[in-house]
Each structure stands twice: as structure tokens, then as C-alpha cells.
VMD Tcl script that builds the backbone (N, CA, C; Angstrom):
set m [mol new atoms 327]
animate dup $m
set s [atomselect $m all]
$s set {name element resname resid chain x y z} {
  {N N MET 1 A -168.433 27.208 -38.688}
  {CA C MET 1 A -169.144 27.912 -37.642}
  {C C MET 1 A -170.620 27.558 -37.713}
  {N N HIS 2 A -171.205 27.290 -36.583}
  {CA C HIS 2 A -172.629 26.970 -36.498}
  {C C HIS 2 A -173.430 28.263 -36.663}
  {N N LYS 3 A -174.361 28.287 -37.594}
  {CA C LYS 3 A -175.185 29.470 -37.831}
  {C C LYS 3 A -176.428 29.409 -36.955}
  {N N ARG 4 A -176.613 30.454 -36.185}
  {CA C ARG 4 A -177.782 30.527 -35.314}
  {C C ARG 4 A -178.761 31.539 -35.871}
  {N N HIS 5 A -180.033 31.258 -35.684}
  {CA C HIS 5 A -181.090 32.157 -36.145}
  {C C HIS 5 A -181.522 33.049 -34.997}
  {N N SER 6 A -181.816 34.285 -35.338}
  {CA C SER 6 A -182.250 35.261 -34.363}
  {C C SER 6 A -183.230 36.189 -35.067}
  {N N SER 7 A -183.448 37.353 -34.512}
  {CA C SER 7 A -184.297 38.331 -35.189}
  {C C SER 7 A -183.678 39.707 -35.052}
  {N N ALA 8 A -183.946 40.549 -36.041}
  {CA C ALA 8 A -183.501 41.938 -36.037}
  {C C ALA 8 A -184.743 42.805 -36.153}
  {N N VAL 9 A -184.761 43.898 -35.433}
  {CA C VAL 9 A -185.928 44.773 -35.425}
  {C C VAL 9 A -185.516 46.147 -35.922}
  {N N SER 10 A -186.321 46.701 -36.807}
  {CA C SER 10 A -186.108 48.065 -37.282}
  {C C SER 10 A -187.430 48.804 -37.194}
  {N N ARG 11 A -187.420 50.043 -37.605}
  {CA C ARG 11 A -188.667 50.820 -37.613}
  {C C ARG 11 A -189.688 50.220 -38.564}
  {N N ARG 12 A -189.206 49.414 -39.511}
  {CA C ARG 12 A -190.100 48.815 -40.513}
  {C C ARG 12 A -190.599 47.435 -40.115}
  {N N GLY 13 A -190.194 46.928 -38.957}
  {CA C GLY 13 A -190.686 45.626 -38.514}
  {C C GLY 13 A -189.580 44.702 -38.064}
  {N N ALA 14 A -189.940 43.448 -37.828}
  {CA C ALA 14 A -188.987 42.431 -37.382}
  {C C ALA 14 A -188.602 41.549 -38.569}
  {N N TYR 15 A -187.348 41.139 -38.607}
  {CA C TYR 15 A -186.828 40.322 -39.693}
  {C C TYR 15 A -186.044 39.145 -39.124}
  {N N LYS 16 A -186.052 38.035 -39.843}
  {CA C LYS 16 A -185.236 36.891 -39.478}
  {C C LYS 16 A -183.775 37.275 -39.704}
  {N N ALA 17 A -182.905 36.935 -38.768}
  {CA C ALA 17 A -181.483 37.243 -38.883}
  {C C ALA 17 A -180.684 35.971 -38.647}
  {N N ILE 18 A -179.589 35.837 -39.388}
  {CA C ILE 18 A -178.700 34.680 -39.237}
  {C C ILE 18 A -177.333 35.185 -38.813}
  {N N LEU 19 A -176.786 34.606 -37.764}
  {CA C LEU 19 A -175.444 34.937 -37.314}
  {C C LEU 19 A -174.455 34.341 -38.308}
  {N N THR 20 A -173.730 35.196 -39.037}
  {CA C THR 20 A -172.810 34.705 -40.069}
  {C C THR 20 A -171.347 34.884 -39.693}
  {N N GLY 21 A -171.063 35.620 -38.656}
  {CA C GLY 21 A -169.692 35.811 -38.204}
  {C C GLY 21 A -169.682 36.345 -36.794}
  {N N GLN 22 A -168.604 36.028 -36.083}
  {CA C GLN 22 A -168.494 36.557 -34.725}
  {C C GLN 22 A -167.053 36.623 -34.283}
  {N N ASP 23 A -166.780 37.530 -33.364}
  {CA C ASP 23 A -165.466 37.696 -32.765}
  {C C ASP 23 A -165.682 37.813 -31.260}
  {N N PRO 24 A -165.631 36.670 -30.547}
  {CA C PRO 24 A -165.892 36.704 -29.106}
  {C C PRO 24 A -164.892 37.570 -28.324}
  {N N ASN 25 A -163.650 37.664 -28.800}
  {CA C ASN 25 A -162.648 38.473 -28.087}
  {C C ASN 25 A -163.011 39.944 -28.067}
  {N N ASN 26 A -163.638 40.422 -29.127}
  {CA C ASN 26 A -164.017 41.829 -29.207}
  {C C ASN 26 A -165.515 42.048 -29.099}
  {N N ASP 27 A -166.266 40.990 -28.754}
  {CA C ASP 27 A -167.704 41.067 -28.535}
  {C C ASP 27 A -168.431 41.649 -29.747}
  {N N LEU 28 A -168.115 41.100 -30.945}
  {CA C LEU 28 A -168.729 41.553 -32.178}
  {C C LEU 28 A -169.475 40.412 -32.848}
  {N N ALA 29 A -170.534 40.749 -33.564}
  {CA C ALA 29 A -171.294 39.752 -34.318}
  {C C ALA 29 A -171.717 40.362 -35.647}
  {N N LEU 30 A -171.782 39.514 -36.680}
  {CA C LEU 30 A -172.245 39.930 -37.990}
  {C C LEU 30 A -173.526 39.172 -38.286}
  {N N LEU 31 A -174.609 39.919 -38.548}
  {CA C LEU 31 A -175.905 39.317 -38.823}
  {C C LEU 31 A -176.285 39.546 -40.278}
  {N N HIS 32 A -176.939 38.563 -40.880}
  {CA C HIS 32 A -177.459 38.693 -42.237}
  {C C HIS 32 A -178.983 38.664 -42.170}
  {N N THR 33 A -179.627 39.633 -42.828}
  {CA C THR 33 A -181.084 39.695 -42.869}
  {C C THR 33 A -181.531 39.933 -44.306}
  {N N ASP 34 A -182.824 39.886 -44.519}
  {CA C ASP 34 A -183.408 40.211 -45.824}
  {C C ASP 34 A -183.908 41.649 -45.856}
  {N N MET 35 A -183.461 42.489 -44.933}
  {CA C MET 35 A -183.883 43.882 -44.894}
  {C C MET 35 A -183.359 44.617 -46.125}
  {N N ASP 36 A -184.144 45.581 -46.606}
  {CA C ASP 36 A -183.683 46.427 -47.703}
  {C C ASP 36 A -182.478 47.239 -47.252}
  {N N ASN 37 A -181.505 47.431 -48.131}
  {CA C ASN 37 A -180.334 48.242 -47.832}
  {C C ASN 37 A -180.609 49.688 -48.213}
  {N N LEU 38 A -181.073 50.467 -47.258}
  {CA C LEU 38 A -181.394 51.863 -47.528}
  {C C LEU 38 A -180.172 52.759 -47.402}
  {N N SER 39 A -179.179 52.315 -46.645}
  {CA C SER 39 A -177.950 53.087 -46.494}
  {C C SER 39 A -176.841 52.147 -46.048}
  {N N ILE 40 A -175.638 52.643 -46.109}
  {CA C ILE 40 A -174.472 51.850 -45.729}
  {C C ILE 40 A -173.779 52.543 -44.568}
  {N N ALA 41 A -173.461 51.795 -43.538}
  {CA C ALA 41 A -172.742 52.345 -42.394}
  {C C ALA 41 A -171.285 52.583 -42.772}
  {N N ALA 42 A -170.739 53.680 -42.300}
  {CA C ALA 42 A -169.321 53.973 -42.519}
  {C C ALA 42 A -168.563 53.634 -41.247}
  {N N PHE 43 A -167.482 52.894 -41.383}
  {CA C PHE 43 A -166.678 52.502 -40.233}
  {C C PHE 43 A -165.267 53.040 -40.362}
  {N N ARG 44 A -164.680 53.339 -39.233}
  {CA C ARG 44 A -163.302 53.765 -39.153}
  {C C ARG 44 A -162.646 52.860 -38.124}
  {N N PHE 45 A -161.409 52.484 -38.335}
  {CA C PHE 45 A -160.773 51.523 -37.442}
  {C C PHE 45 A -160.404 52.091 -36.078}
  {N N TRP 46 A -160.068 53.362 -35.995}
  {CA C TRP 46 A -159.612 53.911 -34.721}
  {C C TRP 46 A -160.367 55.181 -34.370}
  {N N PRO 47 A -160.850 55.276 -33.143}
  {CA C PRO 47 A -161.420 56.551 -32.694}
  {C C PRO 47 A -160.276 57.535 -32.456}
  {N N ARG 48 A -160.615 58.768 -32.259}
  {CA C ARG 48 A -159.614 59.807 -32.007}
  {C C ARG 48 A -159.764 60.331 -30.587}
  {N N ILE 49 A -158.647 60.671 -29.957}
  {CA C ILE 49 A -158.696 61.255 -28.613}
  {C C ILE 49 A -159.513 62.536 -28.674}
  {N N GLY 50 A -160.414 62.709 -27.729}
  {CA C GLY 50 A -161.267 63.884 -27.661}
  {C C GLY 50 A -162.569 63.734 -28.420}
  {N N GLU 51 A -162.677 62.698 -29.235}
  {CA C GLU 51 A -163.894 62.484 -30.016}
  {C C GLU 51 A -165.058 62.118 -29.085}
  {N N GLN 52 A -166.239 62.622 -29.400}
  {CA C GLN 52 A -167.410 62.332 -28.592}
  {C C GLN 52 A -167.889 60.907 -28.842}
  {N N VAL 53 A -168.341 60.240 -27.779}
  {CA C VAL 53 A -168.892 58.896 -27.890}
  {C C VAL 53 A -170.272 58.870 -27.242}
  {N N ALA 54 A -171.101 57.935 -27.705}
  {CA C ALA 54 A -172.440 57.761 -27.154}
  {C C ALA 54 A -172.615 56.299 -26.775}
  {N N SER 55 A -173.298 56.055 -25.666}
  {CA C SER 55 A -173.557 54.689 -25.231}
  {C C SER 55 A -175.022 54.556 -24.839}
  {N N TYR 56 A -175.566 53.378 -25.119}
  {CA C TYR 56 A -176.955 53.098 -24.760}
  {C C TYR 56 A -176.998 51.707 -24.142}
  {N N GLY 57 A -177.582 51.597 -22.966}
  {CA C GLY 57 A -177.637 50.296 -22.308}
  {C C GLY 57 A -178.765 50.221 -21.303}
  {N N PHE 58 A -178.819 49.095 -20.627}
  {CA C PHE 58 A -179.880 48.809 -19.662}
  {C C PHE 58 A -179.271 48.457 -18.306}
  {N N PRO 59 A -178.688 49.446 -17.608}
  {CA C PRO 59 A -178.087 49.141 -16.306}
  {C C PRO 59 A -179.151 48.809 -15.267}
  {N N TYR 60 A -178.804 47.919 -14.380}
  {CA C TYR 60 A -179.691 47.533 -13.282}
  {C C TYR 60 A -181.090 47.202 -13.780}
  {N N SER 61 A -181.136 46.286 -14.737}
  {CA C SER 61 A -182.408 45.857 -15.317}
  {C C SER 61 A -183.391 45.479 -14.222}
  {N N GLY 62 A -184.602 45.975 -14.333}
  {CA C GLY 62 A -185.628 45.705 -13.337}
  {C C GLY 62 A -185.676 46.747 -12.238}
  {N N VAL 63 A -184.635 47.603 -12.159}
  {CA C VAL 63 A -184.606 48.648 -11.141}
  {C C VAL 63 A -184.742 50.019 -11.809}
  {N N LEU 64 A -183.868 50.290 -12.778}
  {CA C LEU 64 A -183.926 51.566 -13.491}
  {C C LEU 64 A -184.871 51.450 -14.682}
  {N N SER 65 A -184.892 52.459 -15.494}
  {CA C SER 65 A -185.791 52.535 -16.651}
  {C C SER 65 A -185.690 51.307 -17.553}
  {N N SER 66 A -186.837 50.724 -17.886}
  {CA C SER 66 A -186.865 49.572 -18.786}
  {C C SER 66 A -186.663 50.007 -20.236}
  {N N SER 67 A -186.687 51.317 -20.491}
  {CA C SER 67 A -186.479 51.808 -21.851}
  {C C SER 67 A -185.013 52.097 -22.139}
  {N N GLY 68 A -184.123 51.858 -21.186}
  {CA C GLY 68 A -182.696 52.046 -21.404}
  {C C GLY 68 A -182.209 53.421 -21.002}
  {N N ASN 69 A -180.888 53.567 -20.991}
  {CA C ASN 69 A -180.249 54.826 -20.612}
  {C C ASN 69 A -179.210 55.205 -21.660}
  {N N PHE 70 A -179.188 56.491 -21.986}
  {CA C PHE 70 A -178.280 57.041 -22.988}
  {C C PHE 70 A -177.310 57.977 -22.300}
  {N N THR 71 A -176.033 57.906 -22.665}
  {CA C THR 71 A -175.046 58.814 -22.085}
  {C C THR 71 A -174.010 59.213 -23.119}
  {N N LEU 72 A -173.441 60.403 -22.952}
  {CA C LEU 72 A -172.399 60.931 -23.828}
  {C C LEU 72 A -171.106 61.105 -23.053}
  {N N GLY 73 A -170.005 61.040 -23.748}
  {CA C GLY 73 A -168.696 61.280 -23.152}
  {C C GLY 73 A -167.688 61.504 -24.264}
  {N N HIS 74 A -166.408 61.390 -23.925}
  {CA C HIS 74 A -165.337 61.585 -24.902}
  {C C HIS 74 A -164.284 60.491 -24.746}
  {N N VAL 75 A -163.575 60.218 -25.825}
  {CA C VAL 75 A -162.448 59.294 -25.780}
  {C C VAL 75 A -161.324 60.024 -25.059}
  {N N THR 76 A -160.831 59.429 -23.960}
  {CA C THR 76 A -159.777 60.075 -23.179}
  {C C THR 76 A -158.423 59.402 -23.367}
  {N N SER 77 A -158.406 58.149 -23.830}
  {CA C SER 77 A -157.149 57.446 -24.102}
  {C C SER 77 A -157.423 56.326 -25.095}
  {N N LEU 78 A -156.482 56.093 -25.995}
  {CA C LEU 78 A -156.625 55.022 -26.982}
  {C C LEU 78 A -156.075 53.695 -26.479}
  {N N ILE 79 A -155.632 53.662 -25.223}
  {CA C ILE 79 A -155.075 52.445 -24.622}
  {C C ILE 79 A -155.740 52.242 -23.268}
  {N N GLY 80 A -156.105 50.993 -22.980}
  {CA C GLY 80 A -156.782 50.670 -21.730}
  {C C GLY 80 A -155.821 50.421 -20.577}
  {N N VAL 81 A -156.359 49.851 -19.522}
  {CA C VAL 81 A -155.595 49.536 -18.313}
  {C C VAL 81 A -154.421 48.620 -18.659}
  {N N LYS 82 A -153.291 48.857 -18.036}
  {CA C LYS 82 A -152.053 48.084 -18.248}
  {C C LYS 82 A -151.630 48.080 -19.718}
  {N N ASP 83 A -151.862 49.192 -20.392}
  {CA C ASP 83 A -151.488 49.369 -21.802}
  {C C ASP 83 A -152.114 48.340 -22.732}
  {N N ASP 84 A -153.308 47.873 -22.417}
  {CA C ASP 84 A -154.014 46.906 -23.253}
  {C C ASP 84 A -154.645 47.638 -24.428}
  {N N THR 85 A -154.128 47.402 -25.640}
  {CA C THR 85 A -154.592 48.117 -26.827}
  {C C THR 85 A -155.935 47.628 -27.346}
  {N N ARG 86 A -156.486 46.555 -26.752}
  {CA C ARG 86 A -157.825 46.105 -27.146}
  {C C ARG 86 A -158.896 47.006 -26.559}
  {N N PHE 87 A -158.534 47.828 -25.591}
  {CA C PHE 87 A -159.487 48.677 -24.898}
  {C C PHE 87 A -159.091 50.135 -25.033}
  {N N LEU 88 A -160.047 51.016 -24.795}
  {CA C LEU 88 A -159.748 52.434 -24.709}
  {C C LEU 88 A -160.475 52.992 -23.504}
  {N N GLN 89 A -160.212 54.228 -23.181}
  {CA C GLN 89 A -160.838 54.847 -22.023}
  {C C GLN 89 A -161.748 55.977 -22.488}
  {N N ILE 90 A -162.915 56.070 -21.854}
  {CA C ILE 90 A -163.882 57.115 -22.190}
  {C C ILE 90 A -164.353 57.801 -20.923}
  {N N SER 91 A -164.839 59.017 -21.082}
  {CA C SER 91 A -165.317 59.771 -19.919}
  {C C SER 91 A -166.806 59.569 -19.665}
  {N N ALA 92 A -167.505 58.849 -20.531}
  {CA C ALA 92 A -168.934 58.612 -20.338}
  {C C ALA 92 A -169.148 57.785 -19.080}
  {N N PRO 93 A -170.057 58.207 -18.212}
  {CA C PRO 93 A -170.307 57.443 -16.987}
  {C C PRO 93 A -171.086 56.162 -17.293}
  {N N ILE 94 A -170.382 55.045 -17.295}
  {CA C ILE 94 A -170.997 53.749 -17.571}
  {C C ILE 94 A -170.813 52.872 -16.349}
  {N N SER 95 A -171.901 52.310 -15.844}
  {CA C SER 95 A -171.820 51.471 -14.655}
  {C C SER 95 A -171.208 50.119 -14.998}
  {N N LEU 96 A -170.710 49.436 -14.004}
  {CA C LEU 96 A -170.095 48.122 -14.217}
  {C C LEU 96 A -171.066 47.133 -14.835}
  {N N VAL 97 A -172.338 47.253 -14.523}
  {CA C VAL 97 A -173.308 46.304 -15.082}
  {C C VAL 97 A -173.600 46.556 -16.548}
  {N N THR 98 A -173.219 47.728 -17.066}
  {CA C THR 98 A -173.407 47.987 -18.499}
  {C C THR 98 A -172.078 48.254 -19.181}
  {N N ALA 99 A -170.994 47.812 -18.586}
  {CA C ALA 99 A -169.680 48.059 -19.169}
  {C C ALA 99 A -169.549 47.443 -20.556}
  {N N GLU 100 A -170.371 46.446 -20.864}
  {CA C GLU 100 A -170.315 45.831 -22.184}
  {C C GLU 100 A -171.330 46.419 -23.151}
  {N N ALA 101 A -171.999 47.492 -22.757}
  {CA C ALA 101 A -172.955 48.138 -23.651}
  {C C ALA 101 A -172.196 48.734 -24.837}
  {N N PRO 102 A -172.785 48.684 -26.026}
  {CA C PRO 102 A -172.095 49.244 -27.190}
  {C C PRO 102 A -172.004 50.759 -27.093}
  {N N PHE 103 A -170.946 51.322 -27.683}
  {CA C PHE 103 A -170.895 52.761 -27.812}
  {C C PHE 103 A -170.405 53.110 -29.196}
  {N N LEU 104 A -170.799 54.278 -29.653}
  {CA C LEU 104 A -170.477 54.758 -30.986}
  {C C LEU 104 A -169.757 56.081 -30.895}
  {N N THR 105 A -168.819 56.300 -31.812}
  {CA C THR 105 A -168.198 57.620 -31.873}
  {C C THR 105 A -169.130 58.560 -32.623}
  {N N CYS 106 A -169.026 59.823 -32.324}
  {CA C CYS 106 A -169.877 60.835 -32.936}
  {C C CYS 106 A -168.984 61.888 -33.590}
  {N N PRO 107 A -168.440 61.589 -34.769}
  {CA C PRO 107 A -167.538 62.557 -35.400}
  {C C PRO 107 A -168.230 63.879 -35.672}
  {N N ALA 108 A -167.454 64.934 -35.648}
  {CA C ALA 108 A -167.998 66.258 -35.926}
  {C C ALA 108 A -168.503 66.297 -37.370}
  {N N ALA 109 A -169.599 66.989 -37.562}
  {CA C ALA 109 A -170.196 67.070 -38.905}
  {C C ALA 109 A -169.386 67.968 -39.808}
}
mol reanalyze $m
mol bondsrecalc $m
mol representation Tube
mol addrep $m
């Protein structure tokens, strides 16, 4: 795999990032940086029906807010259109232009 250089930005500044892995089918990328590891993200393989989700994106760039838009919703189905298990359904109002915006589950504390 060809490694591409990019940058990652945090509250502590900008860092050089290297693309070390990717999954184009699921629109995922793994970046490596020299940032300090202050915490570790916890991942779960499957969301749960009814679980709250959050999405942040930039719909209609140049027309709406340049600072992005945040929305909340819930997981309504673990299977997408035509029983496609690569997708799920959520109630968060996401426009077609930001349908690829990332979203995160928000498990109850």
C-alpha cells in the first residue's frame, strides 16, 4: 500500500500524519502520528437499536455554516436498505450531501 502523508490537528497543534491502513468499502482510514497517547478510544463492533448517535458534517459547503453542523438521533435498524448489513438506519436528520459524514454512538453513562 502506498503511504500518503497528511496532517492531523488536535487542541495541542498540528501533527504530521501517515496513512497506514484503509478500507475503501467502509470509508475508514488509519493514521499514524507522533502525538502523545493521552487516552485510548474504546470501540465496539455493533451499535444497539435505540442507542443515541451523533453526527458532525459540513452540508451545503459555502451556503450553510462554515463551522459545521451537529445533529443527534438514534439507531433505528441494524440493517440498511434491501437488507444490506454494511449499513444501518438512524433517525438523525442527515442531508444527502453529508450522508458520508462520520457519526458516533453515544452509549449511556
